[in-house]
C-alpha positions in Angstrom: 57.1 -249.2 145.8 54.1 -248.9 148.2 51.0 -249.4 146.0 48.8 -250.9 148.7 46.1 -248.5 148.2 45.9 -249.1 144.5 45.7 -253.0 145.2 43.1 -252.5 147.7 40.8 -250.4 145.6 41.3 -252.3 142.6 40.5 -255.7 144.2 37.7 -254.3 146.1 36.2 -252.7 143.1 36.5 -256.0 140.9 34.8 -258.0 143.9 31.9 -255.5 143.9 31.3 -256.1 140.1 30.9 -259.9 140.4 27.2 -261.1 141.1 27.0 -264.3 143.0 24.8 -265.7 140.2 27.9 -265.1 137.9 29.8 -267.7 139.7 27.0 -270.2 140.6 26.2 -268.9 144.1 22.7 -268.1 145.6 22.1 -264.6 145.8 20.4 -264.8 149.2 18.4 -262.1 150.9 20.8 -260.9 153.6 23.8 -259.7 151.7 25.3 -256.5 153.1 28.0 -256.2 150.4 27.8 -255.3 146.8 29.0 -258.3 144.7 30.9 -261.2 146.4 31.8 -261.6 150.0 35.5 -261.9 150.8 34.9 -265.7 152.0 33.4 -266.4 148.7 36.3 -265.0 146.7 38.9 -266.9 148.9 36.8 -270.2 148.5 36.7 -269.6 144.6 40.5 -268.8 144.5 41.4 -271.7 146.8 43.0 -269.7 149.5 42.1 -269.0 153.1 39.9 -266.2 154.0 42.8 -264.6 156.1 45.3 -264.6 153.1 42.7 -263.2 150.8 41.9 -260.4 153.3 45.7 -259.8 153.5 45.9 -259.5 149.7 42.8 -257.2 149.5 44.3 -254.9 152.1 47.1 -254.4 149.8 49.8 -256.8 150.8 50.1 -258.5 147.5 54.1 -258.6 147.4 55.3 -262.3 147.3 52.0 -263.5 145.9 52.7 -266.2 143.7 51.8 -266.2 139.8 49.6 -269.4 140.6 47.7 -267.5 143.4 47.3 -264.3 141.2 46.0 -266.5 138.3 43.4 -268.1 140.6 42.5 -265.0 142.0 42.1 -263.5 138.5 39.7 -266.4 137.7 37.8 -266.1 140.9 37.2 -262.4 140.1 36.3 -263.0 136.4 39.0 -260.6 135.3 39.4 -260.0 131.6 42.9 -260.2 130.0 43.6 -256.3 130.6 42.5 -256.6 134.3 44.5 -259.8 134.8 47.7 -258.1 133.4 47.1 -255.1 135.6 46.8 -257.3 138.7 50.2 -258.8 137.7 51.6 -255.4 137.3 50.5 -254.5 140.6 52.0 -257.4 142.1 55.3 -256.8 140.3 55.4 -253.1 141.4 54.9 -254.1 145.1 57.9 -256.7 145.0 61.0 -255.5 146.7 63.1 -256.6 143.7 61.2 -254.8 141.2 63.3 -252.3 139.2 62.0 -249.1 137.6 61.9 -249.4 133.8 63.9 -247.3 131.5 62.8 -243.7 131.7 62.1 -241.8 128.4 61.1 -238.2 128.7 58.4 -237.3 126.0 59.9 -233.9 126.0 63.3 -235.1 125.0 62.4 -238.1 123.0 62.4 -237.6 119.2 61.6 -240.2 116.6 64.3 -241.8 114.6 64.3 -240.5 111.0 63.3 -243.8 109.7 60.2 -243.8 111.9 59.0 -240.5 110.5 59.7 -241.7 107.0 57.5 -244.8 107.7 54.8 -242.6 109.1 55.0 -240.2 106.1 54.4 -243.1 103.7 50.9 -243.6 105.2 48.9 -241.1 103.1 45.3 -242.3 103.3 44.7 -241.9 106.9 46.2 -240.6 110.2 49.0 -242.4 111.6 50.7 -241.4 115.0 52.8 -242.8 117.7 51.9 -242.3 121.5 53.0 -243.4 125.0 51.0 -244.8 127.6 50.7 -241.1 129.1 48.7 -240.2 125.9 51.5 -237.9 124.4 51.5 -237.7 120.7 55.2 -238.2 120.0 55.1 -238.4 116.2 52.7 -238.3 113.3 52.0 -238.1 109.7 50.6 -235.1 108.0 47.0 -236.4 108.3 47.7 -237.2 112.0 48.7 -233.7 112.7 45.6 -232.4 110.7 43.1 -234.9 112.4 44.4 -233.8 115.8 44.9 -230.3 115.0 43.1 -229.1 118.1 45.2 -231.2 120.4 48.3 -229.8 118.7 46.9 -226.2 119.1 46.8 -226.6 123.0 49.6 -225.1 125.1 52.4 -227.3 126.1 54.6 -229.9 124.2 54.2 -232.5 123.5 50.3 -232.4 122.6 48.5 -234.9 125.0 45.1 -236.7 124.1 44.2 -236.9 127.8 44.7 -233.2 128.3 42.7 -232.5 125.3 39.9 -234.9 126.3 39.3 -233.3 129.9 40.7 -229.7 129.8 39.7 -228.6 126.2 36.0 -227.9 125.5 36.6 -228.6 121.8 36.7 -232.4 122.6 32.9 -232.3 123.3 32.5 -231.7 119.5 35.4 -233.8 118.3 34.2 -236.9 120.2 30.6 -237.3 119.6 30.3 -240.1 122.2 32.4 -238.2 124.6 31.6 -240.3 127.7 32.8 -243.4 125.9 35.9 -241.8 124.8 36.6 -240.3 128.3 36.4 -243.9 129.8 38.8 -245.4 127.2 41.2 -242.6 127.9 41.1 -243.2 131.6 41.4 -246.8 131.5 44.6 -246.5 129.3 46.2 -244.1 131.8 45.1 -246.5 134.6 46.7 -249.5 132.9 50.0 -247.4 132.3 50.2 -246.5 136.0 50.1 -250.2 136.8 52.7 -251.1 134.2 55.0 -248.0 134.9 54.3 -246.9 138.6 57.5 -244.9 138.9 56.8 -242.7 135.9 56.8 -239.2 137.5 55.5 -237.4 134.4 52.5 -239.8 134.2 51.8 -239.3 137.9 52.1 -235.4 137.3 49.5 -235.7 134.6 47.0 -237.7 136.8 47.5 -235.2 139.4 46.8 -232.4 137.1 43.6 -233.9 135.6 42.4 -235.0 138.9 42.7 -231.4 140.1 41.1 -229.8 137.2 38.5 -232.2 136.1 35.6 -233.6 138.2 34.8 -236.2 135.5 38.4 -237.5 135.3 38.3 -238.0 139.2 35.1 -239.9 138.9 36.4 -242.2 136.1 39.8 -242.6 137.8 38.0 -244.0 140.9 36.4 -246.7 139.1 39.8 -248.6 138.6 38.9 -249.8 135.0 41.8 -250.9 132.7 41.7 -252.1 129.3 43.8 -253.1 126.2 43.1 -250.7 123.3 44.1 -252.5 120.0 41.5 -252.6 117.3 37.9 -251.3 116.6 35.9 -248.6 115.1 35.5 -244.9 116.3 33.4 -241.9 115.2 34.8 -238.5 115.4 33.5 -235.0 114.3 36.3 -233.0 112.7 36.0 -229.3 112.8 37.0 -229.0 109.0 35.3 -232.1 107.3 32.6 -233.2 109.8 31.8 -236.8 111.1 34.0 -239.7 110.2 33.6 -243.4 111.3 37.1 -244.8 111.1 38.6 -248.3 111.8 41.8 -248.3 114.0 44.8 -250.6 114.6 47.1 -250.0 117.5 50.5 -251.8 117.2 53.0 -252.0 120.0 56.5 -251.0 118.8 59.0 -253.8 119.3 61.9 -251.4 118.9 60.4 -248.7 121.5 58.8 -250.7 124.3 55.7 -248.7 125.8 55.0 -246.8 122.5 52.1 -247.6 120.4 51.8 -247.0 116.7 48.1 -246.2 115.7 46.6 -246.1 112.2 43.1 -244.8 111.2 41.6 -245.9 108.1 38.0 -245.2 106.4 36.0 -247.8 104.6 36.8 -247.5 100.9 34.2 -245.7 99.0 32.3 -244.6 102.1 31.3 -240.8 103.1 34.0 -241.1 105.7 36.7 -241.9 103.0 35.6 -238.8 101.0 35.9 -236.7 104.0 39.3 -238.1 104.9 40.5 -237.2 101.3 39.1 -233.7 101.8 41.0 -233.4 105.2 44.2 -234.6 103.2 43.5 -231.7 100.6 42.9 -229.2 103.5 46.2 -230.3 105.2 48.3 -229.9 102.1 46.8 -226.4 101.5 47.7 -225.4 105.0 51.1 -226.8 104.8 51.6 -225.0 101.5 50.5 -221.6 102.9 52.6 -222.1 105.9 55.8 -223.0 104.1 58.4 -220.2 103.6 58.8 -218.8 100.1 61.5 -220.2 98.0 64.1 -217.7 96.7 64.4 -217.5 92.9 68.1 -217.9 92.3 67.8 -215.9 89.2 66.7 -212.8 90.9 68.5 -213.5 94.4 70.7 -210.7 95.5 74.3 -212.0 95.1 76.3 -212.3 98.3 79.3 -210.0 99.0 
């Protein structure tokens, strides 16, 4: 795969983020580039300027793990950025093979997975892929992301909801921070699965329809998204601050199981209980009536 542009833009953007003082170099008064010079990165990585220039121009195929590791240290990459660099190098390799394809439209959760999700009753639990498709969820998960489920198209997609649905402005009180997280997840997935046509189609759609997405996509930021706290403003029960844990699924590589939980006894926990009651009420109203066998019309 020819991913020279992605490699070039990523390395250039990371080099621009490192200040000379961060690596023990004098700032000087005649610097014409933002961040480090190519020669400084080459020296820090222990390679020639010519070789680093070749790498930064996108010719990363064939770079050894040792060189990539030295480059990651020179550019002060975090774990997610380092993994992304290695993913770019792997994708550029002539022997790299496309990963197993799984269409989100045709994939359905195994019954045991849905049973597992349904046992989580105190908070939203859902399975997503790196494209941000919601592939499976418990009742609270569907109620929690009710607006995303309400959008046209299937499966529901959190990135499309974020950038193409104005209701996300209310759902995410700190919209800018959530938008950055969403784009960084998509960017990370694009490096890990560069042959994913549906992912590229989504990125193309969002780039065409959202100026904010285009700006964030151009920043080339990546991240590992595993645990922390988030604040939401649900249209039914109001604001909730929730802890989250994202778990990679061993049986389904590329999928993540995420569970949200409120602090016990907190106002958020009370609102989560209200959301559960509301979801149960909605499900009851939507369920078809059960026929009364005593008064049912006999067949024949």
